[in-house]
CHARMM-style PDB file with segment names, atoms N, HN, CA, C and O in Angstrom:
ATOM      1  N   MET     1       0.819  -1.201   0.000  1.00  0.00      PROA
ATOM      2  CA  MET     1       0.000   0.000   0.000  1.00  0.00      PROA
ATOM      3  C   MET     1       0.861   1.262   0.000  1.00  0.00      PROA
ATOM      4  O   MET     1       0.468   2.288  -0.557  1.00  0.00      PROA
ATOM      5  N   ALA     2       2.017   1.184   0.617  1.00  0.00      PROA
ATOM      6  HN  ALA     2       2.336   0.351   1.069  1.00  0.00      PROA
ATOM      7  CA  ALA     2       2.875   2.363   0.695  1.00  0.00      PROA
ATOM      8  C   ALA     2       3.354   2.815  -0.681  1.00  0.00      PROA
ATOM      9  O   ALA     2       3.716   3.979  -0.850  1.00  0.00      PROA
ATOM     10  N   ASP     3       3.365   1.918  -1.667  1.00  0.00      PROA
ATOM     11  HN  ASP     3       3.071   0.972  -1.529  1.00  0.00      PROA
ATOM     12  CA  ASP     3       3.806   2.270  -3.014  1.00  0.00      PROA
ATOM     13  C   ASP     3       2.789   3.116  -3.770  1.00  0.00      PROA
ATOM     14  O   ASP     3       3.136   3.731  -4.778  1.00  0.00      PROA
ATOM     15  N   PHE     4       1.558   3.160  -3.314  1.00  0.00      PROA
ATOM     16  HN  PHE     4       1.276   2.660  -2.495  1.00  0.00      PROA
ATOM     17  CA  PHE     4       0.520   3.937  -3.970  1.00  0.00      PROA
ATOM     18  C   PHE     4       0.466   5.331  -3.349  1.00  0.00      PROA
ATOM     19  O   PHE     4      -0.326   5.583  -2.440  1.00  0.00      PROA
ATOM     20  N   THR     5       1.303   6.222  -3.841  1.00  0.00      PROA
ATOM     21  HN  THR     5       1.946   6.018  -4.579  1.00  0.00      PROA
ATOM     22  CA  THR     5       1.422   7.553  -3.239  1.00  0.00      PROA
ATOM     23  C   THR     5       0.187   8.421  -3.439  1.00  0.00      PROA
ATOM     24  O   THR     5      -0.003   9.399  -2.717  1.00  0.00      PROA
ATOM     25  N   GLN     6      -0.654   8.075  -4.412  1.00  0.00      PROA
ATOM     26  HN  GLN     6      -0.500   7.281  -4.999  1.00  0.00      PROA
ATOM     27  CA  GLN     6      -1.871   8.854  -4.615  1.00  0.00      PROA
ATOM     28  C   GLN     6      -2.935   8.528  -3.581  1.00  0.00      PROA
ATOM     29  O   GLN     6      -3.976   9.185  -3.556  1.00  0.00      PROA
ATOM     30  N   ARG     7      -2.717   7.564  -2.748  1.00  0.00      PROA
ATOM     31  HN  ARG     7      -1.871   7.030  -2.768  1.00  0.00      PROA
ATOM     32  CA  ARG     7      -3.654   7.164  -1.689  1.00  0.00      PROA
ATOM     33  C   ARG     7      -3.117   7.593  -0.330  1.00  0.00      PROA
ATOM     34  O   ARG     7      -1.906   7.636  -0.114  1.00  0.00      PROA
ATOM     35  N   THR     8      -4.018   7.904   0.567  1.00  0.00      PROA
ATOM     36  HN  THR     8      -5.002   7.869   0.391  1.00  0.00      PROA
ATOM     37  CA  THR     8      -3.640   8.240   1.937  1.00  0.00      PROA
ATOM     38  C   THR     8      -4.219   7.174   2.858  1.00  0.00      PROA
ATOM     39  O   THR     8      -5.418   6.897   2.818  1.00  0.00      PROA
ATOM     40  N   LEU     9      -3.377   6.582   3.676  1.00  0.00      PROA
ATOM     41  HN  LEU     9      -2.403   6.806   3.708  1.00  0.00      PROA
ATOM     42  CA  LEU     9      -3.858   5.595   4.628  1.00  0.00      PROA
ATOM     43  C   LEU     9      -4.406   6.300   5.854  1.00  0.00      PROA
ATOM     44  O   LEU     9      -3.777   7.218   6.382  1.00  0.00      PROA
ATOM     45  N   LEU    10      -5.573   5.876   6.307  1.00  0.00      PROA
ATOM     46  HN  LEU    10      -6.084   5.131   5.879  1.00  0.00      PROA
ATOM     47  CA  LEU    10      -6.194   6.469   7.484  1.00  0.00      PROA
ATOM     48  C   LEU    10      -5.962   5.592   8.695  1.00  0.00      PROA
ATOM     49  O   LEU    10      -6.004   4.365   8.602  1.00  0.00      PROA
ATOM     50  N   ASN    11      -5.722   6.211   9.810  1.00  0.00      PROA
ATOM     51  HN  ASN    11      -5.688   7.207   9.885  1.00  0.00      PROA
ATOM     52  CA  ASN    11      -5.572   5.493  11.060  1.00  0.00      PROA
ATOM     53  C   ASN    11      -6.939   5.518  11.756  1.00  0.00      PROA
ATOM     54  O   ASN    11      -7.130   6.206  12.758  1.00  0.00      PROA
ATOM     55  N   GLY    12      -7.863   4.766  11.207  1.00  0.00      PROA
ATOM     56  HN  GLY    12      -7.707   4.207  10.393  1.00  0.00      PROA
ATOM     57  CA  GLY    12      -9.237   4.810  11.698  1.00  0.00      PROA
ATOM     58  C   GLY    12      -9.673   3.519  12.360  1.00  0.00      PROA
ATOM     59  O   GLY    12      -9.016   2.485  12.230  1.00  0.00      PROA
ATOM     60  N   PRO    13     -10.778   3.588  13.067  1.00  0.00      PROA
ATOM     61  CA  PRO    13     -11.276   2.445  13.832  1.00  0.00      PROA
ATOM     62  C   PRO    13     -12.118   1.483  12.995  1.00  0.00      PROA
ATOM     63  O   PRO    13     -13.302   1.294  13.274  1.00  0.00      PROA
ATOM     64  N   ILE    14     -11.517   0.876  11.973  1.00  0.00      PROA
ATOM     65  HN  ILE    14     -10.556   1.030  11.746  1.00  0.00      PROA
ATOM     66  CA  ILE    14     -12.250  -0.084  11.162  1.00  0.00      PROA
ATOM     67  C   ILE    14     -12.250  -1.416  11.904  1.00  0.00      PROA
ATOM     68  O   ILE    14     -11.200  -1.927  12.294  1.00  0.00      PROA
ATOM     69  N   CYS    15     -13.419  -1.956  12.086  1.00  0.00      PROA
ATOM     70  HN  CYS    15     -14.272  -1.541  11.770  1.00  0.00      PROA
ATOM     71  CA  CYS    15     -13.517  -3.235  12.783  1.00  0.00      PROA
ATOM     72  C   CYS    15     -14.725  -3.993  12.267  1.00  0.00      PROA
ATOM     73  O   CYS    15     -15.510  -3.474  11.473  1.00  0.00      PROA
ATOM     74  N   ARG    16     -14.860  -5.189  12.716  1.00  0.00      PROA
ATOM     75  HN  ARG    16     -14.222  -5.610  13.361  1.00  0.00      PROA
ATOM     76  CA  ARG    16     -15.984  -6.024  12.337  1.00  0.00      PROA
ATOM     77  C   ARG    16     -17.093  -5.884  13.354  1.00  0.00      PROA
ATOM     78  O   ARG    16     -16.919  -6.189  14.534  1.00  0.00      PROA
ATOM     79  N   ARG    17     -18.228  -5.421  12.886  1.00  0.00      PROA
ATOM     80  HN  ARG    17     -18.370  -5.173  11.928  1.00  0.00      PROA
ATOM     81  CA  ARG    17     -19.413  -5.320  13.743  1.00  0.00      PROA
ATOM     82  C   ARG    17     -20.592  -5.817  12.944  1.00  0.00      PROA
ATOM     83  O   ARG    17     -20.728  -5.506  11.760  1.00  0.00      PROA
ATOM     84  N   LYS    18     -21.435  -6.579  13.581  1.00  0.00      PROA
ATOM     85  HN  LYS    18     -21.325  -6.831  14.542  1.00  0.00      PROA
ATOM     86  CA  LYS    18     -22.609  -7.139  12.927  1.00  0.00      PROA
ATOM     87  C   LYS    18     -23.511  -6.032  12.376  1.00  0.00      PROA
ATOM     88  O   LYS    18     -24.157  -6.212  11.343  1.00  0.00      PROA
ATOM     89  N   ALA    19     -23.556  -4.898  13.057  1.00  0.00      PROA
ATOM     90  HN  ALA    19     -23.031  -4.751  13.895  1.00  0.00      PROA
ATOM     91  CA  ALA    19     -24.409  -3.786  12.622  1.00  0.00      PROA
ATOM     92  C   ALA    19     -24.049  -3.313  11.216  1.00  0.00      PROA
ATOM     93  O   ALA    19     -24.935  -2.928  10.454  1.00  0.00      PROA
ATOM     94  N   PHE    20     -22.753  -3.336  10.857  1.00  0.00      PROA
ATOM     95  HN  PHE    20     -22.033  -3.650  11.476  1.00  0.00      PROA
ATOM     96  CA  PHE    20     -22.342  -2.897   9.527  1.00  0.00      PROA
ATOM     97  C   PHE    20     -22.871  -3.835   8.449  1.00  0.00      PROA
ATOM     98  O   PHE    20     -23.398  -3.375   7.436  1.00  0.00      PROA
ATOM     99  N   SER    21     -22.738  -5.138   8.652  1.00  0.00      PROA
ATOM    100  HN  SER    21     -22.309  -5.512   9.475  1.00  0.00      PROA
ATOM    101  CA  SER    21     -23.216  -6.081   7.640  1.00  0.00      PROA
ATOM    102  C   SER    21     -24.741  -6.083   7.562  1.00  0.00      PROA
ATOM    103  O   SER    21     -25.305  -6.209   6.474  1.00  0.00      PROA
ATOM    104  N   ASN    22     -25.410  -5.947   8.700  1.00  0.00      PROA
ATOM    105  HN  ASN    22     -24.952  -5.845   9.583  1.00  0.00      PROA
ATOM    106  CA  ASN    22     -26.875  -5.878   8.688  1.00  0.00      PROA
ATOM    107  C   ASN    22     -27.359  -4.660   7.900  1.00  0.00      PROA
ATOM    108  O   ASN    22     -28.279  -4.761   7.089  1.00  0.00      PROA
ATOM    109  N   ALA    23     -26.735  -3.521   8.147  1.00  0.00      PROA
ATOM    110  HN  ALA    23     -25.988  -3.440   8.806  1.00  0.00      PROA
ATOM    111  CA  ALA    23     -27.125  -2.290   7.453  1.00  0.00      PROA
ATOM    112  C   ALA    23     -26.831  -2.399   5.962  1.00  0.00      PROA
ATOM    113  O   ALA    23     -27.668  -2.041   5.134  1.00  0.00      PROA
ATOM    114  N   LEU    24     -25.655  -2.888   5.623  1.00  0.00      PROA
ATOM    115  HN  LEU    24     -24.975  -3.179   6.296  1.00  0.00      PROA
ATOM    116  CA  LEU    24     -25.272  -3.017   4.223  1.00  0.00      PROA
ATOM    117  C   LEU    24     -26.238  -3.933   3.479  1.00  0.00      PROA
ATOM    118  O   LEU    24     -26.610  -3.653   2.340  1.00  0.00      PROA
ATOM    119  N   GLY    25     -26.642  -5.021   4.117  1.00  0.00      PROA
ATOM    120  HN  GLY    25     -26.340  -5.249   5.043  1.00  0.00      PROA
ATOM    121  CA  GLY    25     -27.580  -5.950   3.496  1.00  0.00      PROA
ATOM    122  C   GLY    25     -28.923  -5.324   3.182  1.00  0.00      PROA
ATOM    123  O   GLY    25     -29.627  -5.784   2.283  1.00  0.00      PROA
ATOM    124  N   LEU    26     -29.286  -4.284   3.906  1.00  0.00      PROA
ATOM    125  HN  LEU    26     -28.714  -3.910   4.636  1.00  0.00      PROA
ATOM    126  CA  LEU    26     -30.545  -3.574   3.677  1.00  0.00      PROA
ATOM    127  C   LEU    26     -30.367  -2.304   2.849  1.00  0.00      PROA
ATOM    128  O   LEU    26     -31.335  -1.597   2.569  1.00  0.00      PROA
ATOM    129  N   GLY    27     -29.124  -2.018   2.460  1.00  0.00      PROA
ATOM    130  HN  GLY    27     -28.338  -2.593   2.688  1.00  0.00      PROA
ATOM    131  CA  GLY    27     -28.851  -0.806   1.697  1.00  0.00      PROA
ATOM    132  C   GLY    27     -28.910   0.454   2.539  1.00  0.00      PROA
ATOM    133  O   GLY    27     -29.214   1.534   2.031  1.00  0.00      PROA
ATOM    134  N   LEU    28     -28.618   0.318   3.839  1.00  0.00      PROA
ATOM    135  HN  LEU    28     -28.371  -0.559   4.252  1.00  0.00      PROA
ATOM    136  CA  LEU    28     -28.686   1.442   4.765  1.00  0.00      PROA
ATOM    137  C   LEU    28     -27.331   1.670   5.414  1.00  0.00      PROA
ATOM    138  O   LEU    28     -26.420   0.851   5.285  1.00  0.00      PROA
ATOM    139  N   SER    29     -27.209   2.788   6.111  1.00  0.00      PROA
ATOM    140  HN  SER    29     -27.948   3.453   6.216  1.00  0.00      PROA
ATOM    141  CA  SER    29     -26.050   2.995   6.973  1.00  0.00      PROA
ATOM    142  C   SER    29     -26.463   2.577   8.383  1.00  0.00      PROA
ATOM    143  O   SER    29     -27.649   2.375   8.644  1.00  0.00      PROA
ATOM    144  N   VAL    30     -25.514   2.447   9.277  1.00  0.00      PROA
ATOM    145  HN  VAL    30     -24.551   2.611   9.065  1.00  0.00      PROA
ATOM    146  CA  VAL    30     -25.866   2.050  10.640  1.00  0.00      PROA
ATOM    147  C   VAL    30     -26.717   3.121  11.316  1.00  0.00      PROA
ATOM    148  O   VAL    30     -27.486   2.815  12.227  1.00  0.00      PROA
ATOM    149  N   GLU    31     -26.587   4.370  10.882  1.00  0.00      PROA
ATOM    150  HN  GLU    31     -25.962   4.619  10.142  1.00  0.00      PROA
ATOM    151  CA  GLU    31     -27.414   5.455  11.427  1.00  0.00      PROA
ATOM    152  C   GLU    31     -28.882   5.302  11.038  1.00  0.00      PROA
ATOM    153  O   GLU    31     -29.768   5.735  11.775  1.00  0.00      PROA
ATOM    154  N   ASP    32     -29.143   4.690   9.889  1.00  0.00      PROA
ATOM    155  HN  ASP    32     -28.424   4.338   9.290  1.00  0.00      PROA
ATOM    156  CA  ASP    32     -30.503   4.557   9.368  1.00  0.00      PROA
ATOM    157  C   ASP    32     -31.235   3.317   9.876  1.00  0.00      PROA
ATOM    158  O   ASP    32     -32.428   3.154   9.616  1.00  0.00      PROA
ATOM    159  N   MET    33     -30.542   2.453  10.588  1.00  0.00      PROA
ATOM    160  HN  MET    33     -29.573   2.585  10.799  1.00  0.00      PROA
ATOM    161  CA  MET    33     -31.151   1.214  11.069  1.00  0.00      PROA
ATOM    162  C   MET    33     -32.180   1.511  12.157  1.00  0.00      PROA
ATOM    163  O   MET    33     -31.990   2.429  12.955  1.00  0.00      PROA
ATOM    164  N   PRO    34     -33.270   0.740  12.195  1.00  0.00      PROA
ATOM    165  CA  PRO    34     -34.284   0.940  13.237  1.00  0.00      PROA
ATOM    166  C   PRO    34     -33.721   0.773  14.655  1.00  0.00      PROA
ATOM    167  O   PRO    34     -34.081   1.522  15.562  1.00  0.00      PROA
ATOM    168  N   ARG    35     -32.840  -0.211  14.836  1.00  0.00      PROA
ATOM    169  HN  ARG    35     -32.547  -0.820  14.098  1.00  0.00      PROA
ATOM    170  CA  ARG    35     -32.180  -0.403  16.141  1.00  0.00      PROA
ATOM    171  C   ARG    35     -30.729   0.036  16.000  1.00  0.00      PROA
ATOM    172  O   ARG    35     -29.928  -0.643  15.357  1.00  0.00      PROA
ATOM    173  N   HSD    36     -30.396   1.164  16.598  1.00  0.00      PROA
ATOM    174  HN  HSD    36     -31.047   1.715  17.120  1.00  0.00      PROA
ATOM    175  CA  HSD    36     -29.040   1.720  16.494  1.00  0.00      PROA
ATOM    176  C   HSD    36     -28.055   0.940  17.355  1.00  0.00      PROA
ATOM    177  O   HSD    36     -28.363   0.516  18.469  1.00  0.00      PROA
ATOM    178  N   ASP    37     -26.863   0.766  16.801  1.00  0.00      PROA
ATOM    179  HN  ASP    37     -26.613   1.111  15.896  1.00  0.00      PROA
ATOM    180  CA  ASP    37     -25.724   0.263  17.559  1.00  0.00      PROA
ATOM    181  C   ASP    37     -24.848   1.493  17.800  1.00  0.00      PROA
ATOM    182  O   ASP    37     -24.141   1.929  16.891  1.00  0.00      PROA
ATOM    183  N   PRO    38     -24.884   2.061  19.014  1.00  0.00      PROA
ATOM    184  CA  PRO    38     -24.159   3.319  19.265  1.00  0.00      PROA
ATOM    185  C   PRO    38     -22.665   3.244  18.938  1.00  0.00      PROA
ATOM    186  O   PRO    38     -22.097   4.214  18.436  1.00  0.00      PROA
ATOM    187  N   GLU    39     -22.031   2.119  19.212  1.00  0.00      PROA
ATOM    188  HN  GLU    39     -22.493   1.331  19.620  1.00  0.00      PROA
ATOM    189  CA  GLU    39     -20.595   2.005  18.932  1.00  0.00      PROA
ATOM    190  C   GLU    39     -20.340   2.006  17.423  1.00  0.00      PROA
ATOM    191  O   GLU    39     -19.388   2.632  16.957  1.00  0.00      PROA
ATOM    192  N   ALA    40     -21.176   1.317  16.670  1.00  0.00      PROA
ATOM    193  HN  ALA    40     -21.950   0.809  17.049  1.00  0.00      PROA
ATOM    194  CA  ALA    40     -21.034   1.306  15.212  1.00  0.00      PROA
ATOM    195  C   ALA    40     -21.279   2.704  14.641  1.00  0.00      PROA
ATOM    196  O   ALA    40     -20.578   3.132  13.724  1.00  0.00      PROA
ATOM    197  N   CYS    41     -22.256   3.403  15.174  1.00  0.00      PROA
ATOM    198  HN  CYS    41     -22.826   3.055  15.919  1.00  0.00      PROA
ATOM    199  CA  CYS    41     -22.544   4.774  14.721  1.00  0.00      PROA
ATOM    200  C   CYS    41     -21.356   5.690  14.995  1.00  0.00      PROA
ATOM    201  O   CYS    41     -21.007   6.517  14.153  1.00  0.00      PROA
ATOM    202  N   ASP    42     -20.736   5.553  16.155  1.00  0.00      PROA
ATOM    203  HN  ASP    42     -21.019   4.881  16.839  1.00  0.00      PROA
ATOM    204  CA  ASP    42     -19.561   6.363  16.488  1.00  0.00      PROA
ATOM    205  C   ASP    42     -18.402   6.059  15.548  1.00  0.00      PROA
ATOM    206  O   ASP    42     -17.720   6.973  15.084  1.00  0.00      PROA
ATOM    207  N   LYS    43     -18.177   4.776  15.266  1.00  0.00      PROA
ATOM    208  HN  LYS    43     -18.731   4.034  15.643  1.00  0.00      PROA
ATOM    209  CA  LYS    43     -17.078   4.397  14.367  1.00  0.00      PROA
ATOM    210  C   LYS    43     -17.322   4.918  12.961  1.00  0.00      PROA
ATOM    211  O   LYS    43     -16.396   5.402  12.310  1.00  0.00      PROA
ATOM    212  N   GLN    44     -18.558   4.824  12.485  1.00  0.00      PROA
ATOM    213  HN  GLN    44     -19.310   4.430  13.014  1.00  0.00      PROA
ATOM    214  CA  GLN    44     -18.896   5.325  11.159  1.00  0.00      PROA
ATOM    215  C   GLN    44     -18.684   6.833  11.092  1.00  0.00      PROA
ATOM    216  O   GLN    44     -18.147   7.334  10.105  1.00  0.00      PROA
ATOM    217  N   ALA    45     -19.094   7.556  12.115  1.00  0.00      PROA
ATOM    218  HN  ALA    45     -19.531   7.148  12.917  1.00  0.00      PROA
ATOM    219  CA  ALA    45     -18.938   9.011  12.144  1.00  0.00      PROA
ATOM    220  C   ALA    45     -17.462   9.407  12.177  1.00  0.00      PROA
ATOM    221  O   ALA    45     -17.069  10.383  11.538  1.00  0.00      PROA
ATOM    222  N   THR    46     -16.654   8.666  12.906  1.00  0.00      PROA
ATOM    223  HN  THR    46     -16.973   7.872  13.425  1.00  0.00      PROA
ATOM    224  CA  THR    46     -15.224   8.960  12.989  1.00  0.00      PROA
ATOM    225  C   THR    46     -14.551   8.790  11.640  1.00  0.00      PROA
ATOM    226  O   THR    46     -13.782   9.650  11.213  1.00  0.00      PROA
ATOM    227  N   VAL    47     -14.836   7.688  10.971  1.00  0.00      PROA
ATOM    228  HN  VAL    47     -15.461   6.988  11.317  1.00  0.00      PROA
ATOM    229  CA  VAL    47     -14.226   7.444   9.662  1.00  0.00      PROA
ATOM    230  C   VAL    47     -14.718   8.476   8.649  1.00  0.00      PROA
ATOM    231  O   VAL    47     -13.920   8.988   7.864  1.00  0.00      PROA
ATOM    232  N   ALA    48     -16.004   8.788   8.649  1.00  0.00      PROA
ATOM    233  HN  ALA    48     -16.652   8.371   9.287  1.00  0.00      PROA
ATOM    234  CA  ALA    48     -16.543   9.789   7.719  1.00  0.00      PROA
ATOM    235  C   ALA    48     -15.889  11.145   7.941  1.00  0.00      PROA
ATOM    236  O   ALA    48     -15.571  11.840   6.976  1.00  0.00      PROA
ATOM    237  N   SER    49     -15.684  11.531   9.193  1.00  0.00      PROA
ATOM    238  HN  SER    49     -15.942  10.967   9.977  1.00  0.00      PROA
ATOM    239  CA  SER    49     -15.058  12.830   9.456  1.00  0.00      PROA
ATOM    240  C   SER    49     -13.603  12.845   8.997  1.00  0.00      PROA
ATOM    241  O   SER    49     -13.099  13.883   8.567  1.00  0.00      PROA
ATOM    242  N   MET    50     -12.925  11.700   9.086  1.00  0.00      PROA
ATOM    243  HN  MET    50     -13.334  10.858   9.435  1.00  0.00      PROA
ATOM    244  CA  MET    50     -11.542  11.626   8.609  1.00  0.00      PROA
ATOM    245  C   MET    50     -11.488  11.718   7.085  1.00  0.00      PROA
ATOM    246  O   MET    50     -10.609  12.381   6.536  1.00  0.00      PROA
ATOM    247  N   VAL    51     -12.410  11.065   6.407  1.00  0.00      PROA
ATOM    248  HN  VAL    51     -13.125  10.526   6.853  1.00  0.00      PROA
ATOM    249  CA  VAL    51     -12.417  11.044   4.944  1.00  0.00      PROA
ATOM    250  C   VAL    51     -12.824  12.398   4.373  1.00  0.00      PROA
ATOM    251  O   VAL    51     -12.227  12.875   3.408  1.00  0.00      PROA
ATOM    252  N   PHE    52     -13.845  13.017   4.974  1.00  0.00      PROA
ATOM    253  HN  PHE    52     -14.330  12.630   5.758  1.00  0.00      PROA
ATOM    254  CA  PHE    52     -14.394  14.241   4.407  1.00  0.00      PROA
ATOM    255  C   PHE    52     -13.956  15.507   5.130  1.00  0.00      PROA
ATOM    256  O   PHE    52     -14.549  16.563   4.910  1.00  0.00      PROA
ATOM    257  N   SER    53     -12.950  15.441   5.976  1.00  0.00      PROA
ATOM    258  HN  SER    53     -12.468  14.583   6.154  1.00  0.00      PROA
ATOM    259  CA  SER    53     -12.553  16.602   6.770  1.00  0.00      PROA
ATOM    260  C   SER    53     -12.092  17.781   5.926  1.00  0.00      PROA
ATOM    261  O   SER    53     -12.262  18.927   6.341  1.00  0.00      PROA
ATOM    262  N   ASP    54     -11.516  17.537   4.756  1.00  0.00      PROA
ATOM    263  HN  ASP    54     -11.378  16.606   4.418  1.00  0.00      PROA
ATOM    264  CA  ASP    54     -11.051  18.648   3.928  1.00  0.00      PROA
ATOM    265  C   ASP    54     -12.082  19.076   2.891  1.00  0.00      PROA
ATOM    266  O   ASP    54     -11.811  19.971   2.089  1.00  0.00      PROA
ATOM    267  N   VAL    55     -13.268  18.451   2.891  1.00  0.00      PROA
ATOM    268  HN  VAL    55     -13.488  17.724   3.542  1.00  0.00      PROA
ATOM    269  CA  VAL    55     -14.290  18.789   1.909  1.00  0.00      PROA
ATOM    270  C   VAL    55     -15.434  19.577   2.545  1.00  0.00      PROA
ATOM    271  O   VAL    55     -15.902  20.557   1.966  1.00  0.00      PROA
ATOM    272  N   VAL    56     -15.884  19.166   3.717  1.00  0.00      PROA
ATOM    273  HN  VAL    56     -15.503  18.370   4.187  1.00  0.00      PROA
ATOM    274  CA  VAL    56     -17.006  19.816   4.384  1.00  0.00      PROA
ATOM    275  C   VAL    56     -16.580  20.190   5.802  1.00  0.00      PROA
ATOM    276  O   VAL    56     -16.096  19.347   6.558  1.00  0.00      PROA
ATOM    277  N   ASP    57     -16.764  21.450   6.152  1.00  0.00      PROA
ATOM    278  HN  ASP    57     -17.158  22.135   5.538  1.00  0.00      PROA
ATOM    279  CA  ASP    57     -16.394  21.853   7.510  1.00  0.00      PROA
ATOM    280  C   ASP    57     -17.502  21.475   8.488  1.00  0.00      PROA
ATOM    281  O   ASP    57     -18.530  20.933   8.083  1.00  0.00      PROA
ATOM    282  N   ILE    58     -17.303  21.751   9.738  1.00  0.00      PROA
ATOM    283  HN  ILE    58     -16.468  22.192  10.067  1.00  0.00      PROA
ATOM    284  CA  ILE    58     -18.221  21.307  10.791  1.00  0.00      PROA
ATOM    285  C   ILE    58     -19.624  21.911  10.646  1.00  0.00      PROA
ATOM    286  O   ILE    58     -20.590  21.340  11.152  1.00  0.00      PROA
ATOM    287  N   ASN    59     -19.748  23.042   9.972  1.00  0.00      PROA
ATOM    288  HN  ASN    59     -18.963  23.506   9.561  1.00  0.00      PROA
ATOM    289  CA  ASN    59     -21.053  23.676   9.769  1.00  0.00      PROA
ATOM    290  C   ASN    59     -21.711  23.253   8.467  1.00  0.00      PROA
ATOM    291  O   ASN    59     -22.774  23.761   8.111  1.00  0.00      PROA
ATOM    292  N   GLY    60     -21.081  22.318   7.750  1.00  0.00      PROA
ATOM    293  HN  GLY    60     -20.217  21.905   8.039  1.00  0.00      PROA
ATOM    294  CA  GLY    60     -21.655  21.834   6.509  1.00  0.00      PROA
ATOM    295  C   GLY    60     -21.325  22.675   5.295  1.00  0.00      PROA
ATOM    296  O   GLY    60     -21.894  22.449   4.227  1.00  0.00      PROA
ATOM    297  N   HSD    61     -20.420  23.643   5.419  1.00  0.00      PROA
ATOM    298  HN  HSD    61     -19.957  23.827   6.286  1.00  0.00      PROA
ATOM    299  CA  HSD    61     -20.042  24.477   4.283  1.00  0.00      PROA
ATOM    300  C   HSD    61     -18.940  23.789   3.488  1.00  0.00      PROA
ATOM    301  O   HSD    61     -17.983  23.261   4.055  1.00  0.00      PROA
ATOM    302  N   ARG    62     -19.088  23.803   2.192  1.00  0.00      PROA
ATOM    303  HN  ARG    62     -19.865  24.232   1.732  1.00  0.00      PROA
ATOM    304  CA  ARG    62     -18.080  23.191   1.331  1.00  0.00      PROA
ATOM    305  C   ARG    62     -16.822  24.056   1.297  1.00  0.00      PROA
ATOM    306  O   ARG    62     -16.892  25.280   1.182  1.00  0.00      PROA
ATOM    307  N   SER    63     -15.688  23.402   1.400  1.00  0.00      PROA
ATOM    308  HN  SER    63     -15.631  22.408   1.494  1.00  0.00      PROA
ATOM    309  CA  SER    63     -14.421  24.104   1.283  1.00  0.00      PROA
ATOM    310  C   SER    63     -13.769  23.697  -0.025  1.00  0.00      PROA
ATOM    311  O   SER    63     -14.228  22.766  -0.685  1.00  0.00      PROA
ATOM    312  N   ALA    64     -12.713  24.380  -0.400  1.00  0.00      PROA
ATOM    313  HN  ALA    64     -12.340  25.137   0.136  1.00  0.00      PROA
ATOM    314  CA  ALA    64     -12.010  24.053  -1.639  1.00  0.00      PROA
ATOM    315  C   ALA    64     -11.373  22.686  -1.507  1.00  0.00      PROA
ATOM    316  O   ALA    64     -10.707  22.393  -0.514  1.00  0.00      PROA
ATOM    317  N   MET    65     -11.580  21.857  -2.508  1.00  0.00      PROA
ATOM    318  HN  MET    65     -12.121  22.095  -3.314  1.00  0.00      PROA
ATOM    319  CA  MET    65     -10.963  20.537  -2.491  1.00  0.00      PROA
ATOM    320  C   MET    65      -9.505  20.666  -2.846  1.00  0.00      PROA
ATOM    321  O   MET    65      -9.130  21.490  -3.681  1.00  0.00      PROA
ATOM    322  N   LYS    66      -8.687  19.860  -2.221  1.00  0.00      PROA
ATOM    323  HN  LYS    66      -8.991  19.191  -1.543  1.00  0.00      PROA
ATOM    324  CA  LYS    66      -7.230  19.912  -2.464  1.00  0.00      PROA
ATOM    325  C   LYS    66      -6.849  18.984  -3.578  1.00  0.00      PROA
ATOM    326  OT1 LYS    66      -5.672  18.888  -3.927  1.00  0.00      PROA
TER     327      LYS     66
END
């Protein structure tokens, strides 16, 4: 992976949780599931904020993409 300089590796909390596979099987995110898994929701939010931190600021305003 280190040879692919166009990619950035994230130090994020990716793990195996049943909530992720259940949501994916229904075409939903863990936030959209009728029964929330709070830990899965937190992990999803953390990864999303890491991925989109340079695109959308905390108030939802778009910033210039790098």
